[in-house]
N, C-alpha and C positions, 0 to 999 in steps of 0.2 A: 235300170231302164224304166220306162213308162208302164207300170202294168197295170192301172186304170185311171180313167181321167172322166170327170162328170162335169158339166156345166150345168149351174144352177140358172134360174130364171131371172136371176138378178144379175146375171154375167160372172159369178163369180165363179174360178174354175177351182175345183176340188181336186188333187193329184195325189197318187198314190204311186211310190217307186220302191222298186226292188232291187236290193243289192245282189251283185254278181259275186261280189268280192267279201272281204270281210264286213261286217255290221257296223257301222258307225256306232259308237257309246257318246251318249249324249244326256244331259239332264232336262227335264221339261220346263219349258221359258226359252231354249237357245234357239238360237238360229244356225243358217247355213247358207253358204253361197250356192247358185245353180248357175251353171252354162248349157242349156239346151244345144242340140246340135243346128250348128248354123251361125250361133251367138258369136260374137267377136269378145263381150265380157261377161263376167260373172255377176250375177244381179243377189242381193238378199233376202231371204224370204224366212219368217217363222216356222218352226217345226210343231205341227199340229198334233201329232200322236206322242204316246210315250215310248220309249225306247224298247224295242221287241227283239227277240233272239231270231227272229225270223229276216231280220235286216229291213223290213217293211219300213218305209219314212212318208209322212203323210203333208201335204204342203196346202192351204187354202188360200188364193190368191184373188185380190179384188182387181177390178181394172180401173186402176187411178191415173193412169199414166198412159204416154205411146207405147211404150214396152209392153205394160202388162195387158193392155187393149190387144194387142196380137196375138195371145197365147192361148186364147179360145180356138183361132181357126188354124194354129200351126201344130199343136202337140199332137202327138196321136201314140197309141198305145204301141210298145216297143220300141220306142224311140230313145236313142240312150241321151244321158244326163250325165255331167261331170258335177261332183257334190264336193264341196270343200267346207269343214267344219269340223264341230261345232265352235260356236261364238257365243260370247254374251255371259252376262252375270245375272241375269233376270230367271232365277231359277229358286225362287219362294224359299231360301234358307236362311234362317234367322232364328234366335231363341226366345221370341214373342209369343205371348199365350193365345193372340190374336190376331186374325189377318183380315184385311180388308182389301179385296179384289175390283178394279173397277175397269170395265173396257168399254171402248166406245166402237162400234162397227165392226170391221175385221180385226179389231185388236183383241176380238176374242181367241185368235189361234192359240197364244201361251197359255191361255187357261183352259182351253181342252187338252193340251198334251198332259197340266197337271190334273186334271179332272180324271182323265184315264189312268195316269199313275196310283192316285189317291184310290181310285173305285179297285185297282187291281189288290191293295192292300187291304181291303176291306174296309175302308175308311181313315180317318187321319189318327193314326195310331198315338202319335205323341200329345194326343188332345187337344191341338190347336183350334179354336172355334175360328170359321171362316163365313165371311158374308160376303157374294159374289154380285156386283151391280153392273149389269149389264144393258148398255145404253145404246139403242138403235134410230135409225131415222123413222123408219116406218114399222108394222106388225111383221111386213112380208120380210124385210130384213133380220127379224128377230127371230124368223121360222129356222133359220140354221145355226147351230146344227141341228139336226129335227130330236138328236136322243139328249140334249142340255138337260132337261128335268130330269132324267132319269141317271144322268151322269152325276148331276148334283145330289141326287138323293144317294145314289151308292158312295159317292166320297165323301157323305158326310157334311156337306157344302149348302148354306143357305141362299137360294137366288131371288134376288129383285130384279124384275125388270123396268127400265124406263124407255117410255116410246114416244120420240119428240112430236111425230103428228099428232098425238094425243093430248099435247099440252103439258108432256111430263119431261123435267130438265132433272140432272142430278148436281147438286149444289152441296157445299161441305156441310152445312146446317143439317141435310138429311144424315148423310153420314154419322155426324157427331148425335142425333137423337136417336140412331140406331145404336150409336155406344153409349147412350145415356150422359153423354159430354164427357165421359171418361177415355182420355188419349193416352193414358199410361198403359207401358206394355202393350202397343199395338203398332203393328206394321202395315203399311200402306202398298199396295201394287196395283199401278196403272200402267195400260197398254191402249193407247187411243189416239186420236189427233191434238196437236200441240195446243191447240185452244185450251181443250178439257182440263191436259195435263197441268198447265200453268195454272191456269184456274184455282183447281184443286188444291195444289204444291203450296199456293199463295196464303189461301185460304185455313187449310190445316195448320200449318206451321205458325200461322199467326194464332190459331185456336190453341197453338200449345203442343202438337204433334213431335214429336223429336225428330229432325233434320235427317239424321241417320236412318230413321224409320220408314223413310219416304223412297220408294222405289220406282223409276219409271223406264219403261223400253223408248227407246229413240224410235218413234214410229216411222219418221223422213229420214234418211241417212245423208240424203243432198240438200 
């Protein structure tokens, strides 16, 4: 059931669900299909929280289409939700010594879950060095989640912000500069618009990144 719902100024729906049965076991970065009361279809959303024994599940939903634009007006606490999952291989699991995370807008959600997980473990115990590039259209968009800096600090992840309205654009050259040109033993994890993903994939592979080390979430399933 919906335990708590918050509507941000940007229209984003921040939703917390409480399991009335067995808690769903999942890995940070995975997604689930949700069917709210009255819906005919299941809809996929990334899980934005670390797995917890309490059974709580957090989803952060941006109004990007006709369906998601209705949720802020139709969802209420106590409402039942059918949850199916988890699915997906965007789980941050590899044997590379360094990870680069790249999020565009609401694509921050799988990284929120991973940061919670790492923070609960008192940082990245396997020694993986991680840089997180968070790209947003405006500074207001980048204000969510409010505890991002704290989470990154607790997780041992270095945060880099890129704000389009201030003329900042993420490109492969910036990533390569951060890595001092060394793409060996690096994995890249991207969740964002297809245009961002395709550009980064093309340029980083051209620069020498191992194709198997580039991981991208399917931001649009239709």
